C-alpha positions as CSV (number, residue, x, y, z in Angstrom):
1,X,99.9,92.7,87.6
2,X,97.9,89.9,89.1
3,X,97.8,89.7,92.9
4,X,97.6,86.2,94.4
5,X,95.9,86.5,97.8
6,X,96.7,82.9,98.8
7,X,99.7,80.8,98.1
8,X,97.4,78.1,97.0
9,X,96.4,80.3,94.0
10,X,100.0,80.5,92.7
11,X,100.2,77.9,89.9
12,X,103.8,76.8,90.8
13,X,102.9,76.3,94.4
14,X,99.4,74.7,94.0
15,X,100.5,71.2,93.9
16,X,102.5,71.4,97.2
17,X,101.3,70.8,100.8
18,X,100.5,74.0,102.8
19,X,103.7,73.7,104.8
20,X,105.9,73.2,101.8
21,X,104.2,76.1,100.1
22,X,105.0,78.4,103.0
23,X,108.6,77.2,103.2
24,X,109.2,77.6,99.4
25,X,107.7,81.1,99.4
26,X,109.6,82.2,102.5
27,X,113.0,80.9,101.3
28,X,112.5,82.4,97.8
29,X,111.3,85.7,99.3
30,X,114.5,85.9,101.4
31,X,116.8,84.8,98.6
32,X,115.4,86.6,95.6
33,X,113.5,89.6,96.9
34,X,114.8,90.8,100.3
35,X,118.5,90.2,99.7
36,X,118.9,91.6,96.1
37,X,119.3,95.0,94.6
38,X,116.2,97.3,94.8
39,X,113.7,97.3,91.9
40,X,110.5,99.3,91.3
41,X,108.4,96.4,92.6
42,X,110.5,96.0,95.8
43,X,110.4,99.7,96.5
44,X,106.6,99.7,96.1
45,X,106.4,96.7,98.4
46,X,108.5,98.3,101.1
47,X,106.5,101.5,100.7
48,X,103.3,99.7,101.1
49,X,104.6,97.9,104.1
50,X,105.6,101.1,105.8
51,X,102.5,103.1,104.8
52,X,100.2,100.4,106.0
53,X,101.9,100.2,109.4
54,X,102.2,103.9,109.9
55,X,98.7,104.8,108.8
56,X,97.0,102.0,110.8
57,X,99.0,103.2,113.8
58,X,98.0,106.8,113.4
59,X,94.4,106.2,112.5
60,X,93.8,103.2,114.8
61,X,95.5,105.0,117.7
62,X,93.4,108.2,117.2
63,X,90.2,106.1,117.0
64,X,91.0,104.1,120.1
65,X,92.1,107.3,121.9
66,X,88.7,108.8,121.4
67,X,87.0,105.6,122.6
68,X,89.2,104.3,125.4
69,X,91.4,107.3,126.4
70,X,94.9,108.2,125.2
71,X,97.3,105.5,126.1
72,X,100.5,105.0,124.1
73,X,100.0,101.2,124.4
74,X,97.0,101.4,122.1
75,X,99.1,103.2,119.4
76,X,101.8,100.4,119.7
77,X,99.1,97.7,119.2
78,X,97.6,99.6,116.3
79,X,100.9,99.9,114.6
80,X,101.8,96.3,115.2
81,X,98.5,95.2,113.6
82,X,99.3,97.6,110.7
83,X,102.8,96.1,110.3
84,X,101.3,92.7,110.1
85,X,98.8,93.8,107.5
86,X,101.7,95.6,105.7
87,X,103.8,92.5,105.7
88,X,101.0,90.5,104.2
89,X,100.7,93.1,101.4
90,X,104.4,93.2,101.0
91,X,104.6,89.4,100.3
92,X,101.6,89.6,97.9
93,X,103.3,92.2,95.9
94,X,106.5,90.2,95.7
95,X,104.8,87.0,94.4
96,X,104.7,87.9,90.7
97,X,108.4,88.5,90.7
98,X,109.2,85.3,92.6
99,X,107.2,83.1,90.3
100,X,110.0,82.2,88.0
101,X,112.1,81.2,91.0
102,X,109.5,78.9,92.6
103,X,109.7,76.2,90.0
104,X,113.5,76.4,89.9
105,X,113.7,76.1,93.6
106,X,111.2,73.2,93.8
107,X,113.1,71.2,91.2
108,X,116.5,71.8,92.9
109,X,115.5,71.6,96.6
110,X,112.5,69.3,96.9
């Protein structure tokens, strides 16, 4: 499984403008990955999303608590950052299964 770290690296999206790339990716992600039946890849993506958010919240909150004191606001901020990283990882895991739908979507919608 190849992981594409940027949408520009995906061959089907490479020729599009950055705004169109994001739009096509987000619409295909919603239509063909989030709102369909679960697969091994989607379960792994959801697991990575949750684990990244929870582990960053726990580890980041513990680290900040040692340095800045124990405030629950720091744990919330650490978990938010973890969820953002988890979402990035989630979308990158989803790209290989979305590649067949990108060209189909581009031909029909753009």
